[in-house]
N, C-alpha and C positions, 0 to 999 in steps of 0.2 A: 681688372687684373685682380681677383679677391688671394689672399692668405692665409696663412696662420702658419706665425711664431712661437717658439718655447724660449720660457727662463732661463735661465741659468742661476748657480749656484745662492745661495743668500736670500730667493725669490720663494723659500718656509715660512713654518709660522706654527707653532702648536696648536694639535690640533686638524688641521688644514682639509686635511681627510675626510674626515670624519662626518661633512654633505655627502660625499660618495657613495657611503658605504650604505647608502639605500636605492643606490641604479642598480638595475639588473645586471648579474655576470658584476660585480662589480669585488666580490668575496671571491670569484673565482680567479679572475685574472690576480689577484694581489697575494691571492696561496701562488701564485704561479711564474709570480717575479717577483718574490720574495726569494722561494725556491734558486733563482736564476740567477738574482743576486749576490745572497748571503747577505741579507739585513729583513729582520722582522719589519715589513713596512708598515704591517696594520700597527701592529703599535707604535712605530716609527711617527705615524699621520692620525694619532688619533689618539696619544697616553704619553709620548716621552717630552720632554722637554724641550726649551729651549738652548742649554747648552749644547742635550744629546745627539738632535738634529742637527745641531751648529758644526758637530764632529763630517769632517770632509766625505770619509767614510759611510756614512750617513744621510751626508745630506745629497750625495749626487745622482744616485738608485732612487732614492723619494723623489725631489725630483724630475727624472727621469719616469718615472711609475705612475704622477702623478697627473702627468702630463698629456701619457699613453692610454690612462684612465678618460680621462676628461675629450681627445681625440679618436676613441673607439664612441663616445656617448655623441661625436656633435652628429645632432640632424644635416640634411644637404651637406655630407665633407662629400662628393661628391663635386661639389662646385669649388673645391677650393684647386685656386691653377697654379701654387709655389710654398713652399716651404723654405723656413732657416730657423735657426734655434740661436740663442748663444750660450757659449761657449758650451758644458754643458745640453745645455739644449740641442745642440746641436746631434745627439745620439738621440733622439726622441724626431725629431731631422727626416735621419734618416730614417728612421722605422717607417716614418709620415710616408714618407717618397716609393716605399720600394725599393730601399738600398740593401738595407738589412732586416733580419724579421725581428722579433717583440725581444725571443728568450735570444739574439746573438746583440743584443742594445743591449739586454739588462746587465748581462753575463761580464759585456766587457766595461761599462757604468759602475759595477763593481768592482774590476778587476783596477779600475782607473782609481775611482775615489778610496782603492785601499795603497795602491801605491802613491798618487800623488799625498795620502797622510802623512807615507812613510820617507816621503822626498823631503816634506814641508818639517818632519822634526824632528828633522839632519840638520836646519839651524831657526835662525831665531829670526823671524823672517813675516812680513804681514803687505796688508796694502790701504790704501788711504784713497777717498774721492775727494779729485779735486777739481767744486764747480768752482764755470762765470774762468771772466780773464782771455783772454785769448792766449790760443795754442800753441805757438811758434813760443811765448816768453815762459806760457807750464813744462812743453816738449825742457826747454833752455834750461831752467833750473830744475830738474830732474836728472837732469846731463851731471850737474855741476855738484850732484848730494848723489849722485852712483846709483840712484832710481834706475827703473824702467814703466816706461807708461802700457801698463800693460795689457789695458780692457779703451777702448777709447770710443765712447757712450755716444756719441755724435745727442745736438741737443745739450753743448752748452758742460760734458760733464767726462771728467779724465778719471781712469784709476791708476794709482804711481803703485811698488811693489819692490817691496825689497830689505832691507837693511831694518831694523827697529831703531838705532839708530839719527840714524838716514833722517827714518817719515817722524822724527820724533821733531826733525828740525827741519824739518819741512812747513812744521805745524807753529814752529816756531815763526820761522819765517817764511809764509804762503808769496809764494806769487805774485804781485797788481791784482785788485777786483777779486783776488779767488777768496774760496770758503776749502779748507782741509776736513771732510771726518773718514779719522781711523774703519774700515772698516772691519768686523768683529770675523773674520775670517782664520784659516792655520795658518797659512804662509804666503808668500809671496807667488800664486802660480801665474800660467802661464808667463813665463821670466826663468833663465839659468838655471834655477833651484829644481828645474823639474828636472832636467835632465834623465835623470834618474830613470822617473817615472813614464820619460817616454821609449824607453826601451822595453820595458818591462811591459806599454802599451801594446808596441810592432810583434813582441811575439806570438801574444797573447789572438791580436787581429789578424795573423796567417793563416786561423785558425779558422777563417771564417768566408764564409759567402757572401760574396756580393753581388746583388744584382746593377743594372741599372738603371739608374731613377725614373719616378711613371709621369710623373713629374716636374717642374721646376723648383733647384734646388740651389741656394744659390750655399757661399762659403766667408767660416769667419775670417779667411785667409786674406783679399780683396776683398772680397764682397762680388767677389764676381763667377756667376751662375757654372754649373757643373756635370756633362753629363752623363763621364763614367761613374760606375760605382765602384767599386778597387781604385779608380782616383782620387772619391772621397773621402776611404773610408783613411787613405795614406793625410789628407788634410788632417781628422782628426785623433792624427795617431801624431802627429808634427803639432797640432793647435796646445798641446800642453804648455809649451815651451816657449809656445808665440802670442805675439798679445793678440789678440782681438781688436777685431775692425769691425765692430758693428756700423760703426760713421759713414762702410764705405757700403753694405746691407743698405740700409736706408737712401745711401743715397743712388744701387741701384731700383729698387721699389719706383721711389722716384723716376728712372729714369722706365722705365718700364711700364710705366702707366698705377704702379699700382693703387689701386680701388676704395679698397678696404679693406683693414687686416683683423683678424682673430685673430684674442692670445691662448693660450690652452696655460690651465692650471702645473705651476698658483700663480695668480695672471698679474699684472697694474706695474709693473717695472717699466713692461717693452714697450703696452700702449703711451703709458706718460713721456718719453723719452719720443714716440712716432709722434706724440701732441706736439712736442715744439719743435721736432727738425721735419713734421707732414703735415705742416699747419694744412686744415682739411679736408689729411684723408679719414672717414668715418675708421673707428677699432672701435674691441669690443673683448673685455679682460670676462673671463672664462673664471672667475674663483670659484662660484656654491656652482651645484647643475639646476638652479634658479638662471644661471645668463646661457645656459644655452638657448634657448628658445630668442634670445638676444640677437646671440654670435648664428641663429639658422637665420634670423629675415634678413641682415646684415650681407649671410650670399646668397639666397637665393632673388634677395632684390630682382628683375627684368632687365635693367640695365646700369652695363658698368660706367660711375663716370668720366 
């Protein structure tokens, strides 16, 4: 079983869309994506600096747009038997699986980005990656500080979220055998601080039609496959203020016998996690159009491992 995965916020970098402009149809798609999301995605992906594309309301539609551009350019994508997205990447996964139209996915992610940016501005919060250590001990330390484990990324990585002073205390006194890395994000995503954004997105999502997926799709809620399109959209909404369980998604990949993973643009983070948590599973990161042939070769291999 070969699958495609779609990255989340933080995977973008200045100018990363530039190589994709040479792919047929990209200009037309980006024009439509920009209109639907309310962001000038061509400028954002080719001209704007790191600070401008770090802005939540820019980063989220930019990442989903890039993922869908590379998905549409992927040869042999009919060989993809399942999809999953990390955090905002779930919107790209929903479009790739047929749950949402590309238009609805981009409209919703534009609304999500603006609503989360507004929620983040209400209080001074942030996120930090905690690398290594014993997970139970790490979670216990976060609870002591009033922090939330927002992303269980697997591969020995957990992301803490909450008040900036509590994150500073975590950096000053980290759990044993860990490294704490502050993340350049606007707020405590996937926590109670995002509750106002949940309600905004819920109202918008109620206006879209969701179809049942054509292929397997796994949810960040608990790593389980979801067979109902409307149910998946509901999970998308709730996920804004709920922890991302990418570790459980990867556990499901292992249980299902996933034998190859293609990560769509802007790629690299999820294949890195897979190399640590799913050792021996072939994975290709599609960062530029030059990587498409390697991805196609993985998808078209004659037999599953």
